[in-house]
Structure formats: C-alpha cells, structure tokens
C-alpha positions, 0 to 999 in steps of 0.5 A: 784649185776649187777656190781658184775656180769659185773665184773665177765663177763669181768674177763672171756673175759680177760681170754679168750683173754690173757690166752693160755689154755682158748683161745684154748677151744671150746664148744666140749673141754670143754663139759665134764667139764660141766657135771662134774661140774653139778655133783659136784653141786649135790654132794654138795647138797646131802652132805648139804655143802653150802660152797661147794654149793656156790663154785660149783654154781660159777664153773657152772655159769663160764661154762654158761658164758664161752660157751656164750663168745665162741658163741659170738666170733663165731657170734652165740648168746651172753650172753645177748641173753641167759639171755633174752631167759631164761627170756622170756621162764620163762614168756611164761611158767607161764601163771598162773603168768604172764597171766590169766591163773589158776593153782590150784596145782603142777599137773596143773602147769606141765600139762600146762608146757608140753602143752606150750612146745609142742606149742613151736615146739616140735614134741613129748612130750618126746623131750627134755629129754637129752640122756646124762642123767643117764639112771635111771634119764632119765627113770623117766623123760620120765615116768613123761612126759608120765604121764601128758597125762594120759599114766600111771597106775591109781593105785600104785598097778597096777604099782607094779603088772607090776614089778612083771610081769617083774620080772617073765619074767626075771626069764623065760628069765634067764631059757630059753633065751640067753643074748639079751633076758635076758638084755631086760627083765632086762631093762624092769624090771628096767623100771617098777621099775622106774615107781613104784617109781613115785607113791612112790614120790622116785627119783630112781636116788637119791635112788640108789646113796644113796644105793651106798654110804651106800654100800661104808660106810659098805664096808670100815668098813669091810676093816678097821676091817679086817686091825685092825685084821691084815688081809685084804680083799683079804685073807678073806672069805665071812662068815667073810666079811658077819659077819662084814657087818652085824656088820656095820648094827647093828652099824648103819652104813648106 
C-alpha cells in the first residue's frame, strides 16, 4: 500500500506542476469543492453503495493531498507533517490504548477525549465545532460537548418538557411578538428538539435528511400520478394532491 500511496502523491504533484488548472488553484479556490466532496462521501454512505463510497473517498483523499502540496509549496507544512500530526494526536488522545489510563465504556472515552483536547490549548469546551457545519449537526455537537461536563438534563422527560416549554413560547411570540422574537423562539424550539434527540440516540441531521428524501419521493409520486391522468402539479388542487400523498403513504413510499 505504501507504494500505491507514493504513486498517488507523485501523480498529484505532477498535475500541480504541469496542468494549467491544477497549477492555478489555492486553498481558497478549492475550499467549496472540499465541502462538496465531503457531502458526496456522506451521500454514498447513506445510499449503501460501496463502489460509490470507494470512489468518493478517493476524491476526498485527493483534496487532503492537494491542500498539503499547496502548503508545501508555500513553505507552510508538508503531507509528512499532516500524517505525523494525526498519528501523534491519535496516540495522545487514546491513553487507554497507548498509556496506562482506563476507560470502561464509550462515555468515559469521550470524557477523557474532551479533557485532553482542553489540555492542548483550547480555551472553551465548545472550541473546534466548525461554524460551517449544518446548523442541526452543529447544535447536536455543541450539546454533546456540554453534556460531557454534566451540563445536561438528567432525564429524557426533562428534555421533553423543555421542548414543550419552547413550543408554548413560540406560540406566544406568534400571537404577540414581532419577526425577531418569533425567529428567536423558533430557533430555541429547534435547539430544544436537537437536545431531546440525543436522549433518543437520534442524529437530527440524519433524521431530517431522511425525511427530506421521503418528502421528495412522495412528491414525485404525486407528479407522476397527475401526469398519468393528463394533469400536472400546477393545475391541481390541494385535495387532489393530498389524496395522492396519502396514496403514496399507503403504497409504502417513504
């Protein structure tokens, strides 16, 4: 595998030198592509298509190496530094494997992990949760971090009471408040639901993505059935579309 990886790195360096497009790229110019490739990896995982996952992981690896090559050209760091850095970090953050520490379960591992990260120079437990993450996923990670030091509801029922409380406050804001207050209360409700999701062991980002795909499949069913009847979505009534939506549910489309 070492020879395969070396060959791959040499290919990327050759492209960087000889391809006009590759030569012009910077960290900033391909930033969006890195994000897109990450999402494509996730999509292939969700689809269960291992061939696509293999291909998308290759595309993602290309970005890691490409950014490292750019940094090396700029005298900032090398791919060697990147690999050594992550190796040392993994050893440092797993003292229960590479040291004398003990960790009985996943909870203890995560607790020690967060303590080690704080000892590495972070000023807040919440440091390191990227702003670029989708909001639901970011909220999930932030509440996970806070829970490691006991800043959390003790019972699932308490977390649900907070959801009900925020829902009532949203209703009140809709009745009496302005746009800013409504938006704030709506955000609080979403955050409370994300908090509750942890007690259900549900990832809210994945749950919503699944629901979105379900919505797409059922809506396309409506479009297809209307087309078969010689109609279309633009000239149909809500009762017609609602009936087909329920038909899609009965047919197991979801």
